[in-house]
Steps between C-alpha positions, in 0.01 A plus 500: 500500500698177466350256252458134589712295261399148405791283390495187283498247789192665650319505166583136428384379842182711496412375152571140603293548817203625296519192274506272805208682662289465184594131478355429845151559365539211256628247753231567760713648779349768720654846484407553866706198605796627302471846657487346849813299433680788329463723807666233716780445248552874468577558867671170581762586235477878526717550807785307337479733200479800733831393656683576174429874521767613754785327316390626158467858622843502664663380179576146621304349211209261498546264790564162340638398838145502638534142638734636768226714654241229438711250694503734800120494503499120473728475804270739688200277430692187602585666832133577561400144408772354722336663803153405367383860491156531346282773354613861514775421748659253259456737207645793695798304633569375146514858371710622794751213490512500120559876488786485752668220307440689174685801643805281565478328161444835330805654665726216383340513155565877484871449574522285187298733277681814617832345398369407155311809389370491147459122502236472771248307292746235388654473846154492660389217272799283590480599867137391513569176316801423721311577819235234433736196524654645817155531655412147385776377729358717778147360454645149529709565812297769682420393859121533476297260717138549391407161350256663257795674335735200477523206265282215637780245463813567705376828644796695357465788258205721412239391248498677160146624571365570847124533540384821669153367587447546871759778511432810289390372157268752335513738795504807273284344228217442747533832683204733436392298199206669323251297294307684229297224347757259359770769501732457800727792588787420743497844663752412772750361250467800268516742794827344620646540150384860473650586840838362393470684168430827681802446726725443197351808329553717809856372533566611141383851594732531801833677478678165492268362232552805280877478544487133396320592179770756424767232544336296225486802268846649556726327750796731433300814582362346819851399608619859456212611723656312791247216518631159608380300199592157636306570820187596309534199272538274802182635658307453173624142457412415861155658458446300181590177680263576788215555255591175323487314834156646575395425142571127525309484830198662334542265205526192725194579710295522179668192352446304822852355507857602575699393194865438591806369313472599130170682552648855473734403215319672210277744689706805404423473128118529518538790746741686270276433200198632688660832593629542143148445367388770742733748328810501723843568352848403613532800734144606578203309637185611676238335717256536210740308273508215752124487556402525133769263377421235761130498413562479125765231533324277751157532339648407162632170628194435712286517186747312281467176699131425428530628142803277436317204655199556274663587167853361523667277756548571872878532468462795260408739783842452661674537163313825435591624848870440435485663155332815632716518815835468329387690190409807702834498684687457171303787345590726794873430459485552123296820536745647750798399284355677196405802709852537641654464153272772364590729790871459425440578135 
């Protein structure tokens, strides 16, 4: 029976989370309120973390180019808002349009990564960063006509934040909401996340999913078996981008706004940190890693805000977030470097 290993990042975050949870008692904040908020934060960020799994398992590294897939979802939502589609129709059209655009973006992205194997994470980081300024030009010049989306003065260019009230804000959050006293469980939101998680899990168990995992473990052996590695990598990258597009739509409906321009700029780093906390490695990630890591990561920073406000200064919560986020990623790179060196020895 395989033992569950707990690495240093997990231990540090769990220990820090316990300290924060104990601190809430001394500053008069309700645990129930924190649990309610943590469930929302868990799912609204969880799909973005889930989107990293296909690329990790195919050996294309942790997707630091996540803003590319996120941007596809943002365009999908803007299309739905342009036609003033409300409720489930607007939400569904956003997912459909965003997914189709994500397939195109993912295919182009895969052409770049397949030419630069072994450097996917560095290339993905710069690809994501470079894509944001290009899209900023698009947001400024895109021919959208809905006045609620445009700058009030001049009527040219989309606003940095577009309000989803009256469209599909909170459509999943409020679906099948169950109240148990003061505890509020967003059943519809969690159910949507679980369905996507099951789909990703089932995909991993298909013949294609198993072949992708073999590519990450031993690409040379898989190539000798006659498998078209670039084709499988392309499918995984496209799938990852589709999940990222859906993820930002889920995130936005909970957030209540569509955040354009530099909004997706740094969203890859918290997602990568979350899946690393969950126990994922460079070449293997599971749905459990994504779900566990997202809850630990998001709950940690949810609790750190009121604690920092009470004991320190408000700005400390953001500083702590950056330290933990970048520290976990740095640890993962150092850990893998040491592990590879030991294997060579």
